[in-house]
A tleap script that builds the chain and sets N, CA, C and O, in Angstrom:
source leaprc.protein.ff14SB
mol = sequence {
  NMET ASP ALA ALA THR LEU HIE ALA LYS PRO
  ARG GLY ALA PHE ILE MET GLY ALA ALA LEU
  SER ILE VAL ASN PRO ASN LEU ALA ILE MET
  ILE SER GLY THR THR VAL ILE ALA VAL ALA
  ASP THR THR PRO GLY THR ALA VAL PHE GLY
  THR VAL LEU LEU LEU LEU ALA ALA GLY LEU
  ASP PHE LEU VAL PRO ILE GLY VAL TYR LEU
  ALA PHE GLY ASP ARG ALA LYS SER ALA LEU
  SER ALA VAL LYS GLU TRP MET ILE ALA HIE
  GLU ARG PRO LEU THR LEU THR VAL PHE PHE
  GLY PHE GLY ALA LEU PHE VAL VAL ARG ASN
  VAL VAL ALA LEU CILE
}
set mol.1.N position { 203.356 86.398 172.784 }
set mol.1.CA position { 203.543 87.300 171.668 }
set mol.1.C position { 202.770 86.785 170.472 }
set mol.1.O position { 202.637 85.578 170.267 }
set mol.2.N position { 202.272 87.705 169.698 }
set mol.2.CA position { 201.537 87.291 168.522 }
set mol.2.C position { 202.476 87.168 167.324 }
set mol.2.O position { 203.632 87.586 167.380 }
set mol.3.N position { 201.961 86.589 166.243 }
set mol.3.CA position { 202.782 86.336 165.057 }
set mol.3.C position { 203.278 87.629 164.424 }
set mol.3.O position { 204.386 87.670 163.890 }
set mol.4.N position { 202.471 88.684 164.478 }
set mol.4.CA position { 202.894 89.961 163.889 }
set mol.4.C position { 204.122 90.513 164.598 }
set mol.4.O position { 204.994 91.109 163.965 }
set mol.5.N position { 204.190 90.320 165.891 }
set mol.5.CA position { 205.346 90.802 166.653 }
set mol.5.C position { 206.574 89.948 166.385 }
set mol.5.O position { 207.674 90.473 166.209 }
set mol.6.N position { 206.390 88.640 166.354 }
set mol.6.CA position { 207.529 87.737 166.171 }
set mol.6.C position { 208.139 87.829 164.779 }
set mol.6.O position { 209.347 87.652 164.624 }
set mol.7.N position { 207.329 88.102 163.773 }
set mol.7.CA position { 207.813 88.099 162.392 }
set mol.7.C position { 207.769 89.486 161.763 }
set mol.7.O position { 207.605 89.618 160.551 }
set mol.8.N position { 207.914 90.503 162.576 }
set mol.8.CA position { 207.841 91.879 162.078 }
set mol.8.C position { 209.065 92.215 161.235 }
set mol.8.O position { 210.184 91.814 161.554 }
set mol.9.N position { 208.838 92.945 160.170 }
set mol.9.CA position { 209.923 93.476 159.345 }
set mol.9.C position { 210.496 94.692 160.063 }
set mol.9.O position { 209.876 95.192 161.002 }
set mol.10.N position { 211.665 95.181 159.646 }
set mol.10.CA position { 212.282 96.319 160.345 }
set mol.10.C position { 211.361 97.527 160.510 }
set mol.10.O position { 211.320 98.130 161.583 }
set mol.11.N position { 210.625 97.884 159.462 }
set mol.11.CA position { 209.743 99.055 159.560 }
set mol.11.C position { 208.636 98.817 160.589 }
set mol.11.O position { 208.346 99.690 161.407 }
set mol.12.N position { 208.027 97.646 160.544 }
set mol.12.CA position { 206.971 97.328 161.500 }
set mol.12.C position { 207.486 97.266 162.924 }
set mol.12.O position { 206.820 97.718 163.856 }
set mol.13.N position { 208.690 96.697 163.093 }
set mol.13.CA position { 209.292 96.633 164.426 }
set mol.13.C position { 209.583 98.028 164.956 }
set mol.13.O position { 209.387 98.302 166.139 }
set mol.14.N position { 210.051 98.906 164.081 }
set mol.14.CA position { 210.323 100.285 164.494 }
set mol.14.C position { 209.041 100.979 164.937 }
set mol.14.O position { 209.026 101.656 165.965 }
set mol.15.N position { 207.973 100.817 164.177 }
set mol.15.CA position { 206.695 101.456 164.516 }
set mol.15.C position { 206.158 100.906 165.837 }
set mol.15.O position { 205.688 101.665 166.684 }
set mol.16.N position { 206.230 99.569 166.014 }
set mol.16.CA position { 205.768 98.986 167.277 }
set mol.16.C position { 206.628 99.464 168.445 }
set mol.16.O position { 206.111 99.754 169.523 }
set mol.17.N position { 207.934 99.543 168.229 }
set mol.17.CA position { 208.834 100.020 169.278 }
set mol.17.C position { 208.558 101.455 169.659 }
set mol.17.O position { 208.571 101.804 170.839 }
set mol.18.N position { 208.305 102.300 168.653 }
set mol.18.CA position { 208.000 103.706 168.926 }
set mol.18.C position { 206.695 103.827 169.711 }
set mol.18.O position { 206.597 104.627 170.641 }
set mol.19.N position { 205.700 103.036 169.335 }
set mol.19.CA position { 204.418 103.087 170.040 }
set mol.19.C position { 204.559 102.575 171.473 }
set mol.19.O position { 204.002 103.162 172.401 }
set mol.20.N position { 205.294 101.494 171.653 }
set mol.20.CA position { 205.451 100.924 172.993 }
set mol.20.C position { 206.338 101.765 173.891 }
set mol.20.O position { 206.224 101.692 175.114 }
set mol.21.N position { 207.219 102.561 173.305 }
set mol.21.CA position { 208.086 103.394 174.144 }
set mol.21.C position { 207.289 104.461 174.882 }
set mol.21.O position { 207.730 104.969 175.912 }
set mol.22.N position { 206.126 104.797 174.360 }
set mol.22.CA position { 205.272 105.789 175.016 }
set mol.22.C position { 204.706 105.225 176.314 }
set mol.22.O position { 204.590 105.945 177.306 }
set mol.23.N position { 204.355 103.951 176.313 }
set mol.23.CA position { 203.768 103.309 177.495 }
set mol.23.C position { 204.706 102.240 178.044 }
set mol.23.O position { 204.259 101.157 178.422 }
set mol.24.N position { 205.978 102.532 178.090 }
set mol.24.CA position { 207.000 101.581 178.499 }
set mol.24.C position { 206.853 101.219 179.979 }
set mol.24.O position { 206.883 102.104 180.834 }
set mol.25.N position { 206.695 99.930 180.289 }
set mol.25.CA position { 206.589 99.535 181.697 }
set mol.25.C position { 207.901 99.719 182.462 }
set mol.25.O position { 207.896 99.753 183.692 }
set mol.26.N position { 209.003 99.837 181.761 }
set mol.26.CA position { 210.295 100.045 182.419 }
set mol.26.C position { 210.510 101.501 182.805 }
set mol.26.O position { 211.541 101.846 183.383 }
set mol.27.N position { 209.557 102.344 182.491 }
set mol.27.CA position { 209.678 103.763 182.805 }
set mol.27.C position { 209.834 103.982 184.311 }
set mol.27.O position { 210.583 104.864 184.732 }
set mol.28.N position { 209.141 103.196 185.117 }
set mol.28.CA position { 209.251 103.336 186.577 }
set mol.28.C position { 210.670 103.035 187.049 }
set mol.28.O position { 211.179 103.696 187.954 }
set mol.29.N position { 211.307 102.043 186.442 }
set mol.29.CA position { 212.688 101.716 186.812 }
set mol.29.C position { 213.616 102.862 186.434 }
set mol.29.O position { 214.504 103.223 187.207 }
set mol.30.N position { 213.418 103.434 185.256 }
set mol.30.CA position { 214.258 104.548 184.813 }
set mol.30.C position { 214.049 105.769 185.711 }
set mol.30.O position { 215.013 106.440 186.078 }
set mol.31.N position { 212.807 106.056 186.062 }
set mol.31.CA position { 212.528 107.194 186.946 }
set mol.31.C position { 213.159 106.959 188.318 }
set mol.31.O position { 213.713 107.882 188.915 }
set mol.32.N position { 213.076 105.728 188.816 }
set mol.32.CA position { 213.699 105.406 190.102 }
set mol.32.C position { 215.207 105.618 190.043 }
set mol.32.O position { 215.789 106.193 190.963 }
set mol.33.N position { 215.839 105.162 188.977 }
set mol.33.CA position { 217.281 105.330 188.830 }
set mol.33.C position { 217.698 106.780 188.735 }
set mol.33.O position { 218.681 107.189 189.352 }
set mol.34.N position { 216.955 107.564 187.964 }
set mol.34.CA position { 217.304 108.983 187.842 }
set mol.34.C position { 217.042 109.723 189.147 }
set mol.34.O position { 217.750 110.677 189.469 }
set mol.35.N position { 216.033 109.295 189.903 }
set mol.35.CA position { 215.767 109.918 191.202 }
set mol.35.C position { 216.913 109.651 192.174 }
set mol.35.O position { 217.342 110.549 192.899 }
set mol.36.N position { 217.404 108.422 192.185 }
set mol.36.CA position { 218.538 108.085 193.056 }
set mol.36.C position { 219.745 108.935 192.690 }
set mol.36.O position { 220.439 109.437 193.574 }
set mol.37.N position { 219.999 109.099 191.407 }
set mol.37.CA position { 221.136 109.915 190.964 }
set mol.37.C position { 220.920 111.378 191.335 }
set mol.37.O position { 221.850 112.057 191.771 }
set mol.38.N position { 219.695 111.862 191.161 }
set mol.38.CA position { 219.411 113.280 191.415 }
set mol.38.C position { 219.551 113.648 192.889 }
set mol.38.O position { 220.031 114.736 193.208 }
set mol.39.N position { 219.141 112.763 193.784 }
set mol.39.CA position { 219.184 113.100 195.209 }
set mol.39.C position { 220.498 112.709 195.879 }
set mol.39.O position { 220.724 113.037 197.044 }
set mol.40.N position { 221.364 112.012 195.148 }
set mol.40.CA position { 222.647 111.598 195.730 }
set mol.40.C position { 223.543 112.816 195.941 }
set mol.40.O position { 223.542 113.756 195.146 }
set mol.41.N position { 224.300 112.775 197.020 }
set mol.41.CA position { 225.222 113.860 197.343 }
set mol.41.C position { 226.551 113.591 196.624 }
set mol.41.O position { 227.506 113.092 197.220 }
set mol.42.N position { 226.588 113.931 195.337 }
set mol.42.CA position { 227.775 113.677 194.523 }
set mol.42.C position { 228.146 114.928 193.736 }
set mol.42.O position { 227.424 115.925 193.734 }
set mol.43.N position { 229.276 114.844 193.078 }
set mol.43.CA position { 229.704 115.940 192.211 }
set mol.43.C position { 228.936 115.851 190.895 }
set mol.43.O position { 228.403 114.792 190.563 }
set mol.44.N position { 228.874 116.945 190.146 }
set mol.44.CA position { 228.198 116.886 188.840 }
set mol.44.C position { 228.810 115.836 187.907 }
set mol.44.O position { 228.087 115.173 187.163 }
set mol.45.N position { 230.123 115.686 187.942 }
set mol.45.CA position { 230.769 114.685 187.094 }
set mol.45.C position { 230.331 113.274 187.431 }
set mol.45.O position { 230.102 112.458 186.538 }
set mol.46.N position { 230.215 112.986 188.724 }
set mol.46.CA position { 229.768 111.667 189.160 }
set mol.46.C position { 228.312 111.438 188.774 }
set mol.46.O position { 227.936 110.329 188.394 }
set mol.47.N position { 227.493 112.479 188.870 }
set mol.47.CA position { 226.087 112.363 188.477 }
set mol.47.C position { 225.965 112.083 186.978 }
set mol.47.O position { 225.146 111.265 186.560 }
set mol.48.N position { 226.777 112.761 186.178 }
set mol.48.CA position { 226.758 112.521 184.725 }
set mol.48.C position { 227.208 111.090 184.435 }
set mol.48.O position { 226.605 110.407 183.608 }
set mol.49.N position { 228.262 110.635 185.110 }
set mol.49.CA position { 228.755 109.269 184.930 }
set mol.49.C position { 227.672 108.253 185.302 }
set mol.49.O position { 227.468 107.277 184.580 }
set mol.50.N position { 226.981 108.475 186.419 }
set mol.50.CA position { 225.897 107.586 186.828 }
set mol.50.C position { 224.758 107.576 185.828 }
set mol.50.O position { 224.171 106.529 185.554 }
set mol.51.N position { 224.447 108.747 185.282 }
set mol.51.CA position { 223.381 108.837 184.285 }
set mol.51.C position { 223.757 108.084 183.017 }
set mol.51.O position { 222.927 107.379 182.442 }
set mol.52.N position { 225.000 108.229 182.581 }
set mol.52.CA position { 225.466 107.512 181.386 }
set mol.52.C position { 225.407 106.001 181.619 }
set mol.52.O position { 224.977 105.255 180.739 }
set mol.53.N position { 225.839 105.547 182.802 }
set mol.53.CA position { 225.761 104.115 183.116 }
set mol.53.C position { 224.315 103.622 183.127 }
set mol.53.O position { 224.025 102.531 182.636 }
set mol.54.N position { 223.411 104.426 183.687 }
set mol.54.CA position { 221.995 104.055 183.716 }
set mol.54.C position { 221.442 103.934 182.302 }
set mol.54.O position { 220.727 102.981 181.993 }
set mol.55.N position { 221.768 104.890 181.449 }
set mol.55.CA position { 221.284 104.851 180.065 }
set mol.55.C position { 221.864 103.663 179.303 }
set mol.55.O position { 221.157 103.022 178.526 }
set mol.56.N position { 223.144 103.366 179.519 }
set mol.56.CA position { 223.740 102.197 178.868 }
set mol.56.C position { 223.083 100.907 179.345 }
set mol.56.O position { 222.799 100.018 178.542 }
set mol.57.N position { 222.843 100.802 180.652 }
set mol.57.CA position { 222.187 99.609 181.188 }
set mol.57.C position { 220.774 99.472 180.629 }
set mol.57.O position { 220.328 98.365 180.327 }
set mol.58.N position { 220.073 100.589 180.491 }
set mol.58.CA position { 218.712 100.553 179.952 }
set mol.58.C position { 218.709 100.147 178.485 }
set mol.58.O position { 217.742 99.553 178.008 }
set mol.59.N position { 219.773 100.460 177.772 }
set mol.59.CA position { 219.835 100.156 176.349 }
set mol.59.C position { 220.452 98.814 176.007 }
set mol.59.O position { 220.514 98.450 174.833 }
set mol.60.N position { 220.913 98.065 177.010 }
set mol.60.CA position { 221.572 96.788 176.733 }
set mol.60.C position { 220.679 95.799 175.998 }
set mol.60.O position { 221.169 94.999 175.201 }
set mol.61.N position { 219.369 95.844 176.256 }
set mol.61.CA position { 218.476 94.876 175.625 }
set mol.61.C position { 218.429 95.003 174.111 }
set mol.61.O position { 218.080 94.038 173.431 }
set mol.62.N position { 218.768 96.153 173.569 }
set mol.62.CA position { 218.850 96.253 172.114 }
set mol.62.C position { 220.270 96.498 171.623 }
set mol.62.O position { 220.567 96.216 170.463 }
set mol.63.N position { 221.154 97.014 172.466 }
set mol.63.CA position { 222.540 97.240 172.044 }
set mol.63.C position { 223.312 95.930 171.884 }
set mol.63.O position { 224.129 95.809 170.972 }
set mol.64.N position { 223.070 94.956 172.749 }
set mol.64.CA position { 223.790 93.683 172.663 }
set mol.64.C position { 223.452 92.937 171.368 }
set mol.64.O position { 224.376 92.544 170.655 }
set mol.65.N position { 222.171 92.721 171.027 }
set mol.65.CA position { 221.892 92.031 169.760 }
set mol.65.C position { 222.416 92.790 168.537 }
set mol.65.O position { 222.901 92.177 167.586 }
set mol.66.N position { 222.319 94.121 168.561 }
set mol.66.CA position { 222.843 94.900 167.438 }
set mol.66.C position { 224.352 94.725 167.348 }
set mol.66.O position { 224.892 94.539 166.257 }
set mol.67.N position { 225.034 94.783 168.485 }
set mol.67.CA position { 226.485 94.596 168.497 }
set mol.67.C position { 226.895 93.216 168.013 }
set mol.67.O position { 227.855 93.081 167.254 }
set mol.68.N position { 226.164 92.181 168.452 }
set mol.68.CA position { 226.464 90.816 168.008 }
set mol.68.C position { 226.264 90.707 166.503 }
set mol.68.O position { 227.089 90.110 165.811 }
set mol.69.N position { 225.184 91.274 165.992 }
set mol.69.CA position { 224.927 91.206 164.550 }
set mol.69.C position { 225.987 91.976 163.768 }
set mol.69.O position { 226.448 91.508 162.727 }
set mol.70.N position { 226.377 93.149 164.257 }
set mol.70.CA position { 227.413 93.920 163.568 }
set mol.70.C position { 228.761 93.202 163.602 }
set mol.70.O position { 229.526 93.270 162.640 }
set mol.71.N position { 229.051 92.520 164.699 }
set mol.71.CA position { 230.337 91.833 164.825 }
set mol.71.C position { 230.400 90.552 163.992 }
set mol.71.O position { 231.439 90.244 163.409 }
set mol.72.N position { 229.296 89.806 163.934 }
set mol.72.CA position { 229.338 88.494 163.295 }
set mol.72.C position { 228.502 88.387 162.025 }
set mol.72.O position { 228.545 87.358 161.352 }
set mol.73.N position { 227.752 89.415 161.687 }
set mol.73.CA position { 226.975 89.415 160.447 }
set mol.73.C position { 225.941 88.312 160.402 }
set mol.73.O position { 225.258 88.040 161.390 }
set mol.74.N position { 225.833 87.677 159.241 }
set mol.74.CA position { 224.815 86.644 159.039 }
set mol.74.C position { 225.039 85.413 159.914 }
set mol.74.O position { 224.101 84.658 160.175 }
set mol.75.N position { 226.284 85.205 160.369 }
set mol.75.CA position { 226.555 84.063 161.254 }
set mol.75.C position { 225.825 84.213 162.582 }
set mol.75.O position { 225.577 83.215 163.259 }
set mol.76.N position { 225.476 85.432 162.969 }
set mol.76.CA position { 224.818 85.668 164.255 }
set mol.76.C position { 223.323 85.389 164.208 }
set mol.76.O position { 222.690 85.252 165.255 }
set mol.77.N position { 222.750 85.302 163.017 }
set mol.77.CA position { 221.294 85.143 162.915 }
set mol.77.C position { 220.788 83.902 163.634 }
set mol.77.O position { 219.791 83.973 164.352 }
set mol.78.N position { 221.456 82.769 163.456 }
set mol.78.CA position { 220.961 81.543 164.089 }
set mol.78.C position { 221.105 81.610 165.610 }
set mol.78.O position { 220.219 81.164 166.338 }
set mol.79.N position { 222.215 82.165 166.088 }
set mol.79.CA position { 222.406 82.283 167.538 }
set mol.79.C position { 221.395 83.255 168.141 }
set mol.79.O position { 220.807 82.968 169.184 }
set mol.80.N position { 221.190 84.398 167.494 }
set mol.80.CA position { 220.216 85.369 168.002 }
set mol.80.C position { 218.807 84.795 167.964 }
set mol.80.O position { 218.008 85.044 168.866 }
set mol.81.N position { 218.501 84.031 166.929 }
set mol.81.CA position { 217.186 83.402 166.833 }
set mol.81.C position { 216.995 82.380 167.951 }
set mol.81.O position { 215.921 82.300 168.546 }
set mol.82.N position { 218.035 81.602 168.235 }
set mol.82.CA position { 217.945 80.610 169.314 }
set mol.82.C position { 217.772 81.286 170.667 }
set mol.82.O position { 216.990 80.819 171.496 }
set mol.83.N position { 218.484 82.370 170.899 }
set mol.83.CA position { 218.353 83.108 172.159 }
set mol.83.C position { 216.947 83.687 172.285 }
set mol.83.O position { 216.347 83.648 173.359 }
set mol.84.N position { 216.424 84.224 171.182 }
set mol.84.CA position { 215.068 84.787 171.200 }
set mol.84.C position { 214.042 83.711 171.537 }
set mol.84.O position { 213.153 83.934 172.358 }
set mol.85.N position { 214.161 82.548 170.906 }
set mol.85.CA position { 213.228 81.453 171.179 }
set mol.85.C position { 213.326 80.997 172.637 }
set mol.85.O position { 212.309 80.715 173.271 }
set mol.86.N position { 214.561 80.926 173.170 }
set mol.86.CA position { 214.746 80.524 174.564 }
set mol.86.C position { 214.099 81.540 175.497 }
set mol.86.O position { 213.436 81.164 176.464 }
set mol.87.N position { 214.291 82.824 175.212 }
set mol.87.CA position { 213.711 83.864 176.068 }
set mol.87.C position { 212.187 83.843 176.011 }
set mol.87.O position { 211.527 84.072 177.024 }
set mol.88.N position { 211.629 83.573 174.843 }
set mol.88.CA position { 210.172 83.477 174.725 }
set mol.88.C position { 209.667 82.273 175.517 }
set mol.88.O position { 208.651 82.363 176.206 }
set mol.89.N position { 210.372 81.149 175.420 }
set mol.89.CA position { 209.959 79.939 176.139 }
set mol.89.C position { 210.092 80.096 177.649 }
set mol.89.O position { 209.360 79.452 178.400 }
set mol.90.N position { 211.008 80.935 178.105 }
set mol.90.CA position { 211.267 81.111 179.538 }
set mol.90.C position { 210.895 82.515 180.017 }
set mol.90.O position { 211.506 83.044 180.946 }
set mol.91.N position { 209.903 83.103 179.385 }
set mol.91.CA position { 209.520 84.484 179.708 }
set mol.91.C position { 209.107 84.644 181.172 }
set mol.91.O position { 209.528 85.593 181.833 }
set mol.92.N position { 208.304 83.742 181.671 }
set mol.92.CA position { 207.817 83.868 183.053 }
set mol.92.C position { 208.945 83.775 184.084 }
set mol.92.O position { 209.030 84.650 184.945 }
set mol.93.N position { 209.813 82.761 184.039 }
set mol.93.CA position { 210.900 82.732 185.029 }
set mol.93.C position { 211.841 83.931 184.911 }
set mol.93.O position { 212.342 84.428 185.919 }
set mol.94.N position { 212.078 84.390 183.698 }
set mol.94.CA position { 212.936 85.566 183.530 }
set mol.94.C position { 212.295 86.795 184.165 }
set mol.94.O position { 212.964 87.568 184.850 }
set mol.95.N position { 211.002 86.970 183.933 }
set mol.95.CA position { 210.288 88.110 184.502 }
set mol.95.C position { 210.297 88.044 186.025 }
set mol.95.O position { 210.541 89.051 186.689 }
set mol.96.N position { 210.034 86.870 186.577 }
set mol.96.CA position { 210.029 86.720 188.034 }
set mol.96.C position { 211.412 86.964 188.631 }
set mol.96.O position { 211.530 87.555 189.705 }
set mol.97.N position { 212.454 86.516 187.944 }
set mol.97.CA position { 213.814 86.743 188.435 }
set mol.97.C position { 214.130 88.228 188.493 }
set mol.97.O position { 214.677 88.714 189.483 }
set mol.98.N position { 213.786 88.944 187.437 }
set mol.98.CA position { 214.027 90.391 187.421 }
set mol.98.C position { 213.184 91.073 188.493 }
set mol.98.O position { 213.674 91.949 189.206 }
set mol.99.N position { 211.919 90.675 188.610 }
set mol.99.CA position { 211.020 91.259 189.602 }
set mol.99.C position { 211.565 91.077 191.015 }
set mol.99.O position { 211.662 92.041 191.775 }
set mol.100.N position { 211.921 89.840 191.368 }
set mol.100.CA position { 212.427 89.585 192.713 }
set mol.100.C position { 213.812 90.179 192.922 }
set mol.100.O position { 214.155 90.572 194.037 }
set mol.101.N position { 214.606 90.248 191.871 }
set mol.101.CA position { 215.922 90.885 191.982 }
set mol.101.C position { 215.808 92.355 192.337 }
set mol.101.O position { 216.482 92.832 193.250 }
set mol.102.N position { 214.950 93.079 191.613 }
set mol.102.CA position { 214.740 94.491 191.936 }
set mol.102.C position { 214.075 94.647 193.295 }
set mol.102.O position { 214.410 95.563 194.047 }
set mol.103.N position { 213.132 93.761 193.619 }
set mol.103.CA position { 212.492 93.823 194.929 }
set mol.103.C position { 213.496 93.662 196.053 }
set mol.103.O position { 213.465 94.410 197.030 }
set mol.104.N position { 214.391 92.685 195.919 }
set mol.104.CA position { 215.427 92.480 196.940 }
set mol.104.C position { 216.353 93.682 197.022 }
set mol.104.O position { 216.734 94.101 198.115 }
set mol.105.N position { 216.713 94.235 195.881 }
set mol.105.CA position { 217.578 95.416 195.866 }
set mol.105.C position { 216.930 96.577 196.611 }
set mol.105.O position { 217.582 97.232 197.424 }
set mol.106.N position { 215.654 96.839 196.341 }
set mol.106.CA position { 214.959 97.946 196.997 }
set mol.106.C position { 214.798 97.693 198.493 }
set mol.106.O position { 214.954 98.614 199.294 }
set mol.107.N position { 214.488 96.453 198.879 }
set mol.107.CA position { 214.338 96.132 200.302 }
set mol.107.C position { 215.662 96.325 201.028 }
set mol.107.O position { 215.702 96.966 202.079 }
set mol.108.N position { 216.739 95.785 200.488 }
set mol.108.CA position { 218.052 95.912 201.133 }
set mol.108.C position { 218.463 97.375 201.218 }
set mol.108.O position { 218.953 97.824 202.254 }
set mol.109.N position { 218.269 98.117 200.141 }
set mol.109.CA position { 218.646 99.535 200.137 }
set mol.109.C position { 217.884 100.313 201.207 }
set mol.109.O position { 218.467 101.157 201.887 }
set mol.110.N position { 216.607 100.042 201.363 }
set mol.110.CA position { 215.812 100.776 202.348 }
set mol.110.C position { 216.075 100.303 203.776 }
set mol.110.O position { 216.024 101.110 204.704 }
set mol.111.N position { 216.353 99.025 203.971 }
set mol.111.CA position { 216.710 98.546 205.309 }
set mol.111.C position { 218.036 99.164 205.738 }
set mol.111.O position { 218.181 99.578 206.888 }
set mol.112.N position { 218.996 99.231 204.833 }
set mol.112.CA position { 220.283 99.862 205.146 }
set mol.112.C position { 220.080 101.338 205.473 }
set mol.112.O position { 220.746 101.868 206.362 }
set mol.113.N position { 219.171 102.005 204.770 }
set mol.113.CA position { 218.902 103.420 205.041 }
set mol.113.C position { 218.286 103.613 206.429 }
set mol.113.O position { 218.497 104.649 207.061 }
set mol.114.N position { 217.531 102.628 206.904 }
set mol.114.CA position { 216.922 102.722 208.228 }
set mol.114.C position { 217.931 102.496 209.347 }
set mol.114.O position { 217.759 103.008 210.453 }
set mol.115.N position { 218.963 101.746 209.070 }
set mol.115.CA position { 219.947 101.395 210.108 }
set mol.115.C position { 220.909 102.511 210.359 }
set mol.115.O position { 221.799 102.382 211.200 }
savepdb mol mol.pdb
quit
């Protein structure tokens, strides 16, 4: 990450977030999740519940820090900063864990479908 991203003010972060949401790499995961919900043989209520869960899961990456800040105020700044620094330092292992986790999930799901 560059310095502009790490030290962005709220307005700059919002603009960068809006721009990146257009080319979001997580879009494939969201499309996959909505496809699974759409083709599932469920009731409309269950489909709505699944969609709400998918949207909540997709929003956890920004809902959790906002919730922590709202709950603890300025006391949360140092903890959130430490977590951010740790995630930046461990970006590659985190990315690989998520990648292999989803890969294993898709492989198991499709093998079960074949059986």
